[in-house]
Structure formats: C-alpha cells, structure tokens
C-alpha positions as CSV (number, residue, x, y, z in Angstrom):
1,M,50.5,5.5,36.9
2,K,51.1,2.5,34.7
3,K,51.7,3.3,31.0
4,T,48.8,1.0,29.9
5,S,46.3,2.9,32.2
6,K,47.6,6.2,31.0
7,Y,47.2,5.3,27.4
8,A,43.7,3.9,28.1
9,L,42.7,7.3,29.6
10,L,44.1,9.2,26.7
11,A,42.2,7.0,24.3
12,A,39.0,7.5,26.2
13,A,39.6,11.3,26.2
14,A,40.2,11.3,22.5
15,L,37.0,9.3,21.8
16,S,35.1,11.8,24.0
17,V,36.5,14.7,22.0
18,A,35.6,13.0,18.7
19,A,32.1,12.4,19.9
20,S,31.6,16.0,20.9
21,A,32.9,17.1,17.5
22,Q,30.6,15.0,15.5
23,A,30.4,16.0,11.9
24,Y,27.4,16.9,9.6
25,V,25.0,13.9,9.4
26,N,24.9,12.5,5.9
27,G,21.5,13.1,4.3
28,D,20.3,15.9,6.6
29,L,18.9,19.2,5.3
30,L,20.1,22.5,6.7
31,V,18.2,25.8,6.6
32,G,20.3,28.9,6.8
33,F,19.4,32.6,7.3
34,T,21.6,35.6,6.3
35,G,21.2,39.4,6.2
36,D,21.2,40.1,9.9
37,T,24.0,40.7,12.4
38,S,24.4,37.0,12.7
39,D,23.7,33.8,10.7
40,F,21.3,31.2,11.9
41,I,21.7,27.5,10.8
42,Y,19.2,24.8,11.8
43,D,19.2,21.0,11.0
44,L,15.8,20.1,9.7
45,G,16.5,16.3,9.6
46,N,16.8,13.6,6.9
47,V,16.0,14.2,3.2
48,S,13.3,11.6,3.5
49,L,11.0,14.4,4.9
50,L,10.8,15.7,1.4
51,S,8.2,13.0,0.7
52,Q,5.6,14.8,2.7
53,S,4.6,18.3,3.6
54,G,5.4,19.7,7.1
55,S,6.5,22.6,9.1
56,W,9.0,23.7,11.8
57,T,8.9,26.5,14.3
58,I,12.5,27.7,14.3
59,G,12.3,31.3,15.5
60,S,11.1,34.7,14.2
61,G,13.1,37.5,12.5
62,L,16.1,35.4,11.7
63,G,17.3,37.3,8.6
64,T,16.3,38.8,5.3
65,E,17.3,35.8,3.1
66,F,17.1,32.0,3.6
67,G,17.8,28.8,1.8
68,V,18.1,25.0,2.3
69,V,21.0,22.6,1.4
70,G,21.8,19.0,2.0
71,S,23.8,16.1,0.6
72,L,23.4,12.4,0.4
73,N,26.4,10.2,-0.4
74,T,24.5,7.3,-2.0
75,G,23.8,8.4,-5.6
76,Q,25.7,11.6,-5.1
77,H,22.7,13.8,-4.4
78,I,22.9,17.5,-3.6
79,F,19.7,19.2,-2.4
80,A,19.5,23.0,-2.8
81,T,16.9,25.7,-3.0
82,S,16.4,28.2,-5.8
83,F,14.2,31.2,-6.4
84,D,13.5,29.8,-9.8
85,S,10.7,27.1,-10.0
86,A,12.5,25.5,-12.9
87,E,16.1,26.0,-11.7
88,N,16.9,27.5,-15.1
89,G,20.5,28.7,-15.6
90,F,21.9,26.8,-12.6
91,A,24.6,24.3,-13.4
92,Y,25.3,21.2,-11.2
93,S,28.1,18.7,-12.0
94,T,28.7,15.4,-10.2
95,A,32.4,16.2,-10.6
96,N,31.8,18.8,-8.0
97,F,30.0,16.5,-5.6
98,N,32.8,16.0,-3.1
99,Q,33.4,19.8,-3.0
100,D,29.7,20.5,-2.5
101,R,29.4,17.9,0.2
102,A,32.5,19.3,2.0
103,N,31.0,22.8,1.9
104,I,27.7,21.5,3.3
105,S,29.5,19.6,6.0
106,T,31.3,22.8,6.9
107,I,28.0,24.7,7.2
108,G,26.5,21.9,9.3
109,G,29.4,21.6,11.7
110,S,28.3,19.4,14.6
111,L,24.6,19.9,14.2
112,T,22.1,17.0,14.4
113,V,18.4,17.1,13.7
114,G,16.6,19.8,15.7
115,L,19.7,21.6,16.7
116,S,20.9,25.1,15.6
117,R,23.9,27.4,15.7
118,T,24.7,31.0,15.0
119,T,27.8,32.5,13.5
120,T,29.0,35.9,12.4
121,P,28.6,36.7,8.7
122,T,32.4,36.6,8.3
123,D,32.8,33.1,9.9
124,T,34.1,30.8,7.1
125,T,31.9,28.0,8.3
126,G,28.8,30.3,8.4
127,W,25.9,30.6,6.0
128,T,26.7,34.1,4.6
129,Y,30.4,33.2,3.9
130,Q,29.5,29.9,2.2
131,T,26.4,30.9,0.2
132,A,25.8,34.6,0.0
133,Q,29.0,36.3,-1.4
134,P,29.1,38.8,-4.2
135,P,29.5,37.3,-7.6
136,G,33.1,36.5,-8.4
137,T,34.2,36.2,-4.8
138,P,37.2,33.8,-4.9
139,G,37.4,30.7,-2.7
140,N,36.3,27.1,-2.3
141,I,32.7,27.9,-1.1
142,L,29.4,26.4,-1.8
143,Q,28.2,29.3,-3.9
144,N,31.1,28.9,-6.3
145,N,30.9,25.1,-6.4
146,L,27.1,25.0,-6.8
147,F,25.1,28.2,-6.7
148,D,23.5,30.6,-4.2
149,P,20.6,28.8,-2.6
150,N,19.1,31.9,-0.9
151,V,15.8,33.6,-1.6
152,T,14.3,36.7,-0.1
153,V,12.3,36.1,3.1
154,G,8.6,36.2,2.2
155,S,9.1,34.6,-1.2
156,T,9.1,30.9,-2.2
157,A,12.2,28.7,-2.2
158,Y,12.0,25.8,-4.6
159,I,14.1,22.8,-3.5
160,F,15.7,20.5,-6.1
161,D,17.4,17.1,-5.9
162,N,20.5,17.5,-8.1
163,N,22.2,14.3,-9.3
164,A,23.6,12.6,-12.3
165,L,20.1,12.4,-13.8
166,G,19.5,16.1,-13.6
167,A,17.5,18.4,-11.3
168,T,14.3,17.0,-9.8
169,P,11.9,19.3,-8.1
170,D,10.9,18.1,-4.6
171,G,8.7,20.9,-3.4
172,S,8.8,24.4,-2.0
173,L,9.5,26.2,1.3
174,T,8.3,29.4,2.8
175,Y,9.3,31.2,6.0
176,D,7.0,33.4,8.0
177,T,9.2,35.9,9.8
178,T,6.5,36.8,12.3
179,S,5.5,33.4,13.5
180,G,9.0,31.9,12.9
181,V,7.5,28.9,11.1
182,L,9.2,27.3,8.1
183,T,6.7,25.4,5.9
184,F,7.5,22.7,3.3
185,T,5.0,21.7,0.6
186,A,5.9,18.6,-1.3
187,T,5.6,18.3,-5.0
188,A,2.2,16.8,-5.8
189,V,2.3,13.3,-7.2
190,P,-0.7,12.4,-9.5
191,E,-3.2,10.0,-8.1
192,P,-3.5,6.6,-9.8
193,A,-6.8,7.7,-11.3
194,T,-4.9,10.7,-12.8
195,F,-2.3,8.4,-14.4
196,G,-5.2,6.4,-15.8
197,L,-6.7,9.5,-17.4
198,I,-3.3,10.4,-18.9
199,G,-2.9,6.9,-20.3
200,G,-6.5,7.0,-21.7
201,F,-5.9,10.3,-23.5
202,G,-2.7,8.9,-25.0
203,L,-4.5,5.8,-26.3
204,L,-7.3,7.9,-27.7
205,A,-4.9,10.2,-29.5
206,L,-3.1,7.2,-31.0
207,A,-6.3,5.7,-32.2
208,L,-7.4,8.9,-33.8
209,R,-4.0,9.3,-35.5
210,R,-4.3,5.8,-37.0
211,Q,-7.8,6.5,-38.3
212,L,-6.5,9.7,-40.0
213,I,-3.7,7.8,-41.6
214,K,-6.1,5.2,-42.9
215,A,-8.4,7.8,-44.3
C-alpha cells in the first residue's frame, strides 16, 4: 500500500473517531438524576427553550434527586437549578466559568439533544460524582466550583442564569416520578398593559409627592 493512501485512511479513521466522541454541545441543558443504583443524564436541548414552558417524557423512577445545568460560552453564562427560589447564599464567579463549563462538559459527555446516558454513582463523569458529594469533598467538581444543583424529586427546582450581571431566574422545573415527565414553567413576563399600569402608578406617586412638597 502506498504511504499516501495509508495516511489518508488513518486520517479518515481519526476523523471518524473524533466524530463519534463529540463533546458536550455548547448551550445545551442537561438534567441529571441521582440517588439510585445508577445516574441518569439527559440532554434537554438548547437554553433558548427557557423562553417558553414545555415538558419532556424522560422515564419514570429515575432517582430521588434531580437538577439541571448548562453553559453558554457567549457572555459566560452558567445555568443551574436550586431549591431556593431566590438562590440566596449561592456564590457564582465568572472567574470560575472555565472550570464550571469543563465540569458540565464532563457530565454531558457525547450527548446531544434527546439522548441520554447512565453511569455508576462513582463514575467521575457522572451526575452523583460531579454534583452530589458530601460537603467538603475535595476535587475539581461542579459542586465545588459552583454549587449542588439538586433538589428532592417531588419538589420544585428553580433554574437561574448566572453571569457577570448576577443571577436571573428563568423559571422552575418539576419531575413526576410516576409518569416520568419533566415539566418546565417559564418565568412570567408582564404583559405590555401591566408595564403601562406600573408606569402609571409611578407617575401618580410622583405627582402626589410634588403636591405634598408644594403644600
């Protein structure tokens, strides 16, 4: 076999391996379950889905805790759930973005939207190892670089967009362990009429204040 043909075949094989080992897709959200004999991780799709409510049937009885994480390179956004509707007491630093993103990429593996994978709780790439360790566990894991995104199955998980501007609430997620349905409810945005009412009340308050000052 000629050397050129041999090298061409080797290059094609390398490309094939690289394609099969595709990394986490930037901007995708991952839901993970822990607390069972195995972890379950599912790729929900792009973060743009946070603009509207929706649901996914991903399977029943997947674990006792669940959470959602994701990263978006542009603007250095880290998306993560919390049991706290105000995300009080949780610290996020853009200085940790690259570490957070790497941890999320590790969890995602080669998943793309609609695909899932299972791992053992001790797998370093799995959900339990990366997000649900006892406090003080050493290591470069998502829980240490960000915080534990898990909530108890049956309770509400509030998802936040963490970036340089702070933490913005995007909505909430619930999981029905019987039906296997994960439901996302987007944060309600006031209708234009509501904005008008808010503005009207503000102007009214300003006018009353001026009248009191004159009096």
